[in-house]
All heavy atoms as an XYZ file, in Angstrom:
625
protein
N       0.837     -1.177     -0.008
C       0.000      0.001      0.001
C       0.888      1.241      0.003
O       1.776      1.378      0.827
C      -0.901     -0.033      1.223
C      -1.759      1.174      1.368
S      -2.871      0.970      2.759
C      -4.050      2.163      2.323
N       0.614      2.135     -0.925
C       1.387      3.373     -1.021
C       0.875      4.407     -0.016
O      -0.332      4.546      0.194
C       1.288      3.955     -2.411
C       1.930      3.145     -3.537
C       1.642      3.778     -4.879
C       3.414      3.058     -3.309
N       1.785      5.115      0.602
C       1.395      6.161      1.529
C       0.955      7.422      0.800
O       0.075      8.130      1.258
C       2.551      6.480      2.472
C       3.015      5.332      3.369
C       4.219      5.753      4.194
C       1.888      4.883      4.268
N       1.595      7.714     -0.294
C       1.242      8.869     -1.107
C       1.714      8.617     -2.524
O       2.491      7.705     -2.793
C       1.851     10.149     -0.551
C       3.339     10.089     -0.385
N       4.207     10.349     -1.409
C       4.105      9.763      0.672
C       5.444     10.202     -0.983
N       5.406      9.832      0.279
N       1.268      9.441     -3.433
C       1.665      9.248     -4.830
C       3.063      9.806     -5.070
O       3.533     10.684     -4.352
C       0.655      9.890     -5.764
C       0.471     11.363     -5.565
C      -0.683     11.905     -6.369
O      -1.558     11.133     -6.773
O      -0.711     13.116     -6.565
N       3.689      9.273     -6.072
C       5.052      9.651     -6.416
C       5.054     11.033     -7.070
O       4.267     11.287     -7.988
C       5.637      8.607     -7.356
C       7.032      8.915     -7.809
C       8.064      9.004     -6.918
C       7.296      9.112     -9.154
C       9.355      9.283     -7.330
C       8.573      9.393     -9.583
C       9.603      9.481     -8.678
N       5.898     11.925     -6.595
C       6.026     13.272     -7.150
C       7.455     13.470     -7.669
O       8.353     13.835     -6.921
C       5.748     14.319     -6.070
C       4.394     14.235     -5.446
C       3.370     14.835     -6.358
N       2.053     14.788     -5.757
C       1.169     15.735     -5.915
N       1.442     16.777     -6.646
N      -0.003     15.617     -5.360
N       7.689     13.241     -8.971
C       9.050     13.321     -9.488
C       9.630     14.734     -9.472
O      10.842     14.909     -9.337
C       8.923     12.802    -10.920
C       7.494     12.984    -11.264
C       6.722     12.855     -9.990
N       8.800     15.754     -9.590
C       9.298     17.134     -9.541
C       9.915     17.467     -8.201
O      10.978     18.101     -8.128
N       9.273     17.025     -7.138
C       9.817     17.264     -5.799
C      11.114     16.500     -5.586
O      12.021     16.968     -4.890
C       8.793     16.875     -4.741
C       7.617     17.798     -4.728
C       6.653     17.438     -3.628
N       5.511     18.330     -3.658
C       4.585     18.340     -2.737
N       4.663     17.515     -1.707
N       3.560     19.163     -2.820
N      11.183     15.299     -6.152
C      12.419     14.529     -6.046
C      13.573     15.242     -6.735
O      14.669     15.359     -6.177
C      12.213     13.141     -6.672
C      13.456     12.257     -6.749
C      13.920     11.843     -5.362
C      13.184     11.043     -7.601
N      13.340     15.760     -7.934
C      14.401     16.454     -8.679
C      14.847     17.705     -7.924
O      16.047     17.973     -7.789
C      13.907     16.786    -10.097
C      13.752     15.497    -10.901
C      14.861     17.746    -10.807
C      13.071     15.657    -12.239
N      13.885     18.478     -7.415
C      14.259     19.693     -6.659
C      14.988     19.353     -5.370
O      15.918     20.056     -4.986
C      13.009     20.526     -6.354
C      12.470     21.315     -7.533
C      11.202     22.036     -7.136
C      13.489     22.303     -8.033
N      14.584     18.285     -4.715
C      15.284     17.875     -3.501
C      16.716     17.454     -3.773
O      17.635     17.780     -3.020
N      16.907     16.694     -4.852
C      18.269     16.281     -5.218
C      19.133     17.472     -5.607
O      20.322     17.518     -5.280
C      18.223     15.258     -6.343
C      17.661     13.886     -5.981
C      17.562     12.995     -7.219
C      18.502     13.237     -4.914
N      18.531     18.440     -6.293
C      19.299     19.655     -6.649
C      19.680     20.449     -5.399
O      20.801     20.963     -5.309
C      18.475     20.520     -7.594
N      18.763     20.546     -4.452
C      19.074     21.253     -3.216
C      20.179     20.552     -2.444
O      21.081     21.200     -1.890
C      17.812     21.371     -2.340
N      20.146     19.219     -2.431
C      21.231     18.465     -1.774
C      22.551     18.658     -2.502
O      23.617     18.755     -1.860
C      20.873     16.988     -1.712
C      19.827     16.599     -0.678
C      19.476     15.123     -0.818
C      20.322     16.883      0.713
N      22.533     18.714     -3.818
C      23.754     18.934     -4.591
C      24.337     20.317     -4.298
O      25.552     20.457     -4.114
C      23.477     18.775     -6.090
N      23.474     21.340     -4.238
C      23.941     22.689     -3.933
C      24.498     22.731     -2.510
O      25.561     23.341     -2.269
C      22.802     23.704     -4.121
C      22.437     23.823     -5.596
C      23.164     25.054     -3.552
C      21.182     24.610     -5.868
N      23.838     22.086     -1.584
C      24.339     22.050     -0.206
C      25.675     21.333     -0.129
O      26.582     21.774      0.600
C      23.305     21.358      0.701
N      25.829     20.243     -0.881
C      27.115     19.523     -0.868
C      28.225     20.365     -1.491
O      29.372     20.343     -0.992
C      26.973     18.212     -1.621
N      27.902     21.108     -2.549
C      28.913     21.981     -3.161
C      29.404     23.030     -2.153
O      30.609     23.231     -1.993
C      28.323     22.678     -4.388
C      28.240     21.869     -5.663
C      27.499     22.654     -6.737
C      29.618     21.503     -6.154
N      28.479     23.703     -1.500
C      28.880     24.754     -0.574
C      29.450     24.207      0.727
O      30.264     24.871      1.382
C      27.727     25.720     -0.325
C      27.472     26.602     -1.519
C      26.297     26.503     -2.235
C      28.428     27.506     -1.940
C      26.082     27.305     -3.331
C      28.218     28.323     -3.035
C      27.034     28.224     -3.742
N      29.076     22.987      1.104
C      29.697     22.363      2.277
C      31.157     22.010      1.965
O      32.041     22.194      2.827
C      28.929     21.106      2.680
N      31.414     21.533      0.749
C      32.795     21.277      0.351
C      33.600     22.563      0.270
O      34.799     22.577      0.600
N      32.966     23.637     -0.159
C      33.634     24.933     -0.207
C      33.951     25.417      1.209
O      35.044     25.943      1.459
C      32.760     25.944     -0.934
C      33.438     27.274     -1.163
O      34.685     27.312     -1.220
O      32.723     28.290     -1.297
N      33.008     25.241      2.117
C      33.231     25.680      3.501
C      34.306     24.835      4.175
O      35.052     25.350      5.033
C      31.925     25.589      4.291
N      34.390     23.549      3.814
C      35.411     22.678      4.425
C      36.785     22.892      3.798
O      37.783     22.387      4.337
C      34.995     21.219      4.267
N      36.844     23.605      2.698
C      38.131     23.874      2.046
C      38.540     22.812      1.053
O      39.689     22.807      0.599
N      37.647     21.912      0.699
C      37.969     20.854     -0.262
C      38.088     21.414     -1.680
O      38.915     20.947     -2.470
C      36.915     19.747     -0.223
N      37.260     22.379     -2.014
C      37.306     23.025     -3.319
C      36.716     24.430     -3.182
O      36.195     24.796     -2.134
C      36.558     22.222     -4.375
C      35.154     21.881     -4.001
C      34.074     22.707     -3.999
C      34.672     20.619     -3.554
N      32.960     22.039     -3.576
C      33.286     20.756     -3.310
C      35.267     19.367     -3.350
C      32.512     19.699     -2.864
C      34.463     18.348     -2.909
C      33.118     18.507     -2.672
N      36.802     25.198     -4.262
C      36.283     26.543     -4.253
C      35.123     26.645     -5.234
O      35.237     26.250     -6.388
C      37.387     27.521     -4.659
O      36.878     28.842     -4.678
N      33.994     27.155     -4.733
C      32.791     27.290     -5.552
C      32.337     28.741     -5.480
O      32.237     29.314     -4.400
C      31.648     26.377     -5.031
C      30.393     26.552     -5.846
C      32.086     24.928     -5.037
N      32.078     29.337     -6.637
C      31.567     30.706     -6.660
C      30.101     30.709     -6.233
O      29.381     29.718     -6.415
C      31.694     31.285     -8.068
N      29.643     31.811     -5.681
C      28.288     31.878     -5.137
C      27.226     31.724     -6.206
O      26.133     31.232     -5.947
C      28.078     33.176     -4.374
C      28.140     34.405     -5.257
C      29.248     35.139     -5.528
C      27.064     34.986     -5.960
N      28.934     36.171     -6.377
C      27.588     36.095     -6.663
C      25.708     34.711     -6.085
C      26.813     36.915     -7.466
C      24.942     35.522     -6.889
C      25.482     36.618     -7.565
N      27.518     32.161     -7.430
C      26.511     32.158     -8.490
C      26.346     30.791     -9.150
O      25.510     30.638    -10.030
C      26.831     33.216     -9.544
C      28.209     33.102    -10.143
C      28.464     32.232    -11.172
C      29.236     33.876     -9.643
C      29.731     32.144    -11.717
C      30.507     33.785    -10.168
C      30.749     32.912    -11.208
N      27.106     29.787     -8.735
C      26.962     28.432     -9.298
C      25.593     27.855     -8.957
O      25.021     27.089     -9.724
C      28.108     27.527     -8.778
C      27.869     26.082     -9.132
C      29.433     28.005     -9.324
N      25.028     28.267     -7.835
C      23.737     27.741     -7.417
C      22.610     28.180     -8.354
O      21.640     27.460     -8.510
C      23.426     28.193     -6.001
N      22.740     29.326     -8.990
C      21.680     29.830     -9.845
C      21.411     28.933    -11.064
O      20.243     28.572    -11.303
C      21.967     31.261    -10.264
C      22.011     32.288     -9.125
C      22.378     33.647     -9.649
C      20.695     32.310     -8.397
N      22.410     28.553    -11.872
C      22.092     27.671    -13.001
C      21.673     26.254    -12.574
O      20.829     25.633    -13.222
C      23.363     27.624    -13.835
C      24.396     28.326    -13.078
C      23.783     29.034    -11.933
N      22.239     25.781    -11.466
C      21.849     24.456    -10.974
C      20.386     24.496    -10.547
O      19.592     23.607    -10.917
C      22.755     24.018     -9.806
C      22.219     22.751     -9.174
C      24.172     23.824    -10.280
N      19.996     25.509     -9.805
C      18.621     25.637     -9.366
C      17.672     25.910    -10.531
O      16.574     25.352    -10.597
C      18.494     26.746     -8.317
C      17.167     26.861     -7.600
C      16.846     25.553     -6.875
C      17.197     28.005     -6.626
N      18.087     26.739    -11.461
C      17.260     27.005    -12.649
C      17.042     25.768    -13.509
O      15.930     25.496    -13.969
N      18.102     25.011    -13.717
C      17.971     23.765    -14.478
C      17.090     22.759    -13.760
O      16.280     22.057    -14.384
N      17.227     22.700    -12.437
C      16.405     21.766    -11.665
C      14.937     22.185    -11.710
O      14.050     21.315    -11.789
C      16.883     21.711    -10.213
N      14.669     23.482    -11.678
C      13.284     23.928    -11.788
C      12.680     23.577    -13.126
O      11.521     23.179    -13.231
C      13.190     25.440    -11.534
C      13.305     25.888    -10.090
C      13.435     27.408    -10.022
C      12.119     25.418     -9.288
N      13.463     23.739    -14.186
C      12.986     23.357    -15.521
C      12.716     21.870    -15.623
O      11.661     21.452    -16.134
N      13.658     21.053    -15.170
C      13.452     19.602    -15.209
C      12.295     19.164    -14.319
O      11.519     18.279    -14.693
C      14.730     18.884    -14.759
C      15.873     18.849    -15.750
C      17.101     18.236    -15.090
C      15.497     18.084    -16.988
N      12.152     19.795    -13.164
C      11.062     19.450    -12.262
C       9.705     19.806    -12.871
O       8.739     19.052    -12.707
C      11.231     20.162    -10.927
N       9.641     20.923    -13.566
C       8.365     21.283    -14.198
C       7.988     20.305    -15.293
O       6.827     19.914    -15.410
C       8.416     22.715    -14.730
O       9.355     22.803    -15.780
N       8.955     19.874    -16.090
C       8.696     18.894    -17.134
C       8.290     17.556    -16.535
O       7.326     16.920    -16.980
C       9.914     18.745    -18.058
C      10.117     20.028    -18.867
C       9.768     17.541    -18.983
C      11.430     20.084    -19.602
N       8.987     17.136    -15.486
C       8.665     15.857    -14.852
C       7.294     15.900    -14.178
O       6.527     14.935    -14.260
C       9.749     15.507    -13.827
N       6.961     17.013    -13.528
C       5.660     17.133    -12.880
C       4.527     17.171    -13.902
O       3.478     16.552    -13.696
C       5.597     18.405    -12.031
O       6.502     18.321    -10.978
N       4.716     17.877    -14.992
C       3.700     17.935    -16.038
C       3.486     16.552    -16.664
O       2.346     16.127    -16.881
C       4.112     18.939    -17.118
C       3.107     19.045    -18.212
C       1.931     19.741    -18.178
C       3.180     18.442    -19.495
N       1.296     19.595    -19.373
C       2.025     18.804    -20.200
C       4.124     17.630    -20.125
C       1.784     18.384    -21.500
C       3.876     17.211    -21.409
C       2.726     17.584    -22.091
N       4.571     15.818    -16.894
C       4.474     14.474    -17.469
C       3.757     13.534    -16.506
O       2.880     12.771    -16.910
C       5.863     13.924    -17.803
O       6.533     14.844    -18.678
C       5.780     12.573    -18.451
N       4.091     13.587    -15.240
C       3.431     12.742    -14.244
C       1.955     13.087    -14.122
O       1.103     12.204    -13.981
C       4.123     12.869    -12.898
N       1.635     14.364    -14.193
C       0.233     14.782    -14.135
C      -0.548     14.222    -15.322
O      -1.668     13.716    -15.159
C       0.158     16.311    -14.131
C      -1.231     16.852    -14.326
C      -2.145     16.846    -13.284
C      -1.630     17.369    -15.561
C      -3.427     17.336    -13.463
C      -2.908     17.858    -15.750
C      -3.802     17.839    -14.704
O      -5.072     18.319    -14.893
N       0.027     14.309    -16.505
C      -0.646     13.791    -17.700
C      -0.854     12.281    -17.600
O      -1.904     11.767    -17.999
C       0.143     14.135    -18.962
C       0.267     15.625    -19.243
C      -1.046     16.292    -19.472
N      -1.680     15.737    -20.660
C      -2.925     15.971    -21.029
N      -3.678     16.736    -20.302
N      -3.414     15.430    -22.100
N       0.128     11.575    -17.070
C      -0.007     10.118    -16.916
C      -1.097      9.791    -15.906
O      -1.924      8.906    -16.137
C       1.341      9.506    -16.498
C       2.332      9.588    -17.668
C       1.164      8.078    -16.039
C       3.745      9.217    -17.293
N      -1.150     10.526    -14.783
C      -2.191     10.277    -13.779
C      -3.568     10.595    -14.336
O      -4.536      9.865    -14.078
C      -1.940     11.127    -12.526
C      -0.882     10.569    -11.612
C      -0.907     11.241    -10.246
N      -0.841     12.691    -10.320
C       0.272     13.406    -10.299
N       1.431     12.797    -10.239
N       0.242     14.715    -10.336
N      -3.710     11.681    -15.098
C      -4.990     12.030    -15.679
C      -5.433     10.977    -16.692
O      -6.613     10.632    -16.738
C      -4.925     13.403    -16.367
C      -4.816     14.543    -15.416
C      -6.073     14.751    -14.635
N      -7.174     15.060    -15.521
C      -8.450     14.898    -15.226
N      -8.794     14.444    -14.058
N      -9.386     15.208    -16.090
N      -4.511     10.498    -17.490
C      -4.854      9.470    -18.483
C      -5.319      8.195    -17.781
O      -6.303      7.573    -18.195
C      -3.684      9.176    -19.400
C      -4.011      8.181    -20.482
C      -2.881      8.014    -21.446
N      -2.729      9.283    -22.178
C      -1.606      9.668    -22.773
N      -0.539      8.912    -22.689
N      -1.554     10.800    -23.420
N      -4.637      7.820    -16.706
C      -5.028      6.614    -15.959
C      -6.374      6.825    -15.297
O      -7.198      5.881    -15.255
C      -3.977      6.275    -14.929
N      -6.649      8.010    -14.775
C      -7.931      8.268    -14.119
C      -9.073      8.251    -15.125
O     -10.158      7.739    -14.840
C      -7.891      9.602    -13.391
N      -8.852      8.811    -16.295
C      -9.890      8.779    -17.328
C     -10.164      7.364    -17.787
O     -11.296      6.993    -18.026
C      -9.483      9.640    -18.503
C      -9.636     11.106    -18.229
C      -9.345     11.923    -19.447
N      -9.497     13.338    -19.122
C      -9.194     14.289    -19.942
N      -8.730     14.027    -21.134
N      -9.373     15.540    -19.576
N      -9.109      6.584    -17.923
C      -9.291      5.205    -18.350
C     -10.065      4.407    -17.284
O     -10.931      3.622    -17.584
C      -7.937      4.547    -18.626
C      -8.066      3.161    -19.239
C      -6.719      2.593    -19.622
N      -6.047      3.458    -20.608
C      -4.810      3.919    -20.451
N      -4.106      3.601    -19.392
N      -4.272      4.674    -21.380
N      -9.743      4.651    -16.004
C     -10.426      3.940    -14.925
C     -11.873      4.382    -14.782
O     -12.736      3.567    -14.463
C      -9.691      4.158    -13.604
N     -12.159      5.670    -15.029
C     -13.527      6.140    -14.875
C     -14.418      5.688    -16.022
O     -15.639      5.643    -15.874
C     -13.563      7.660    -14.752
O     -13.204      8.252    -15.971
N     -13.854      5.353    -17.155
C     -14.671      4.908    -18.271
C     -14.987      3.421    -18.215
O     -15.818      2.943    -18.980
C     -13.964      5.235    -19.604
O     -12.792      4.453    -19.733
N     -14.368      2.692    -17.306
C     -14.679      1.266    -17.136
C     -16.049      1.148    -16.466
O     -16.283      1.728    -15.422
C     -13.637      0.559    -16.262
C     -12.352      0.300    -16.997
O     -12.357      0.426    -18.241
O     -11.346     -0.001    -16.337
N     -16.923      0.374    -17.065
C     -18.247      0.145    -16.467
C     -18.499     -1.348    -16.344
O     -19.586     -1.827    -16.599
C     -19.313      0.817    -17.315
O     -19.293      0.276    -18.618
N     -17.470     -2.077    -15.954
C     -17.607     -3.526    -15.871
C     -18.280     -3.978    -14.587
O     -18.866     -5.042    -14.542
C     -16.216     -4.197    -15.970
O     -15.398     -3.690    -14.919
C     -15.575     -3.904    -17.311
N     -18.214     -3.202    -13.537
C     -18.794     -3.594    -12.259
C     -20.295     -3.306    -12.210
O     -20.842     -2.554    -13.017
N     -20.968     -3.882    -11.260
C     -22.387     -3.639    -11.076
C     -22.590     -2.266    -10.460
O     -21.759     -1.803     -9.685
C     -22.972     -4.697    -10.163
N     -23.674     -1.595    -10.815
C     -23.922     -0.288    -10.190
C     -24.185     -0.445     -8.699
O     -24.610     -1.494     -8.222
C     -25.163      0.222    -10.927
C     -25.740     -0.941    -11.621
C     -24.647     -1.953    -11.788
N     -23.956      0.596     -7.957
C     -24.058      0.546     -6.495
C     -25.479      0.225     -6.046
O     -25.687     -0.411     -5.030
C     -23.587      1.849     -5.886
N     -26.493      0.663     -6.792
C     -27.869      0.477     -6.351
C     -28.331     -0.973     -6.459
O     -29.301     -1.361     -5.846
C     -28.810      1.367     -7.164
O     -28.751      1.015     -8.524
N     -27.643     -1.799     -7.236
C     -28.090     -3.179     -7.405
C     -27.422     -4.126     -6.401
O     -27.709     -5.323     -6.430
C     -27.804     -3.657     -8.822
O     -26.429     -3.739     -9.026
N     -26.568     -3.624     -5.540
C     -25.893     -4.522     -4.628
C     -26.764     -4.930     -3.446
O     -26.479     -5.894     -2.770
C     -24.585     -3.903     -4.122
O     -24.866     -2.732     -3.401
N     -27.835     -4.175     -3.161
C     -28.795     -4.584     -2.138
C     -28.469     -4.169     -0.728
O     -29.197     -4.504      0.191
N     -27.408     -3.444     -0.471
C     -27.078     -3.095      0.892
C     -27.302     -1.618      1.203
O     -26.830     -1.119      2.192
C     -25.636     -3.503      1.239
C     -24.638     -2.972      0.253
O     -25.018     -2.449     -0.774
N     -23.369     -3.139      0.546
N     -28.076     -0.925      0.393
C     -28.455      0.468      0.673
C     -29.853      0.449      1.285
O     -30.760     -0.214      0.777
C     -28.469      1.339     -0.594
C     -27.094      1.738     -1.080
C     -26.451      0.674     -1.937
O     -27.138     -0.184     -2.468
N     -25.146      0.719     -2.051
N     -30.005      1.172      2.356
C     -31.294      1.244      3.006
C     -32.194      2.201      2.233
O     -31.800      3.309      1.931
C     -31.131      1.713      4.443
N     -33.377      1.756      1.868
C     -34.331      2.571      1.128
C     -35.323      3.168      2.120
O     -35.823      2.457      2.992
C     -35.073      1.739      0.091
C     -34.156      1.083     -0.929
S     -33.347      2.282     -1.962
C     -34.584      2.502     -3.188
N     -35.606      4.454      2.021
C     -36.585      5.099      2.914
C     -37.787      5.509      2.148
O     -37.815      5.886      1.073
C     -35.958      6.288      3.602
C     -34.908      5.860      4.586
C     -34.382      7.050      5.300
N     -33.320      6.601      6.193
C     -32.830      7.306      7.135
N     -33.281      8.535      7.340
N     -31.899      6.858      7.905
């Protein structure tokens, strides 16, 4: 059982944030030198990729929901006999 649906856009943005944090943590530790503006293209690219991934996932979910709603193989709820009639 899934706890929630998969959100690929959030995953991409989270990984980009971790990458930016790792870059600046390495800079703070003295392992390498990173200019402050490096975060801007990384974050911009991640936002672009996240928007494409989120839009694609949305379209897939909508297509699956439409396909599931058009199935009429089951019996209607009123014929199951367990609704109380007043």
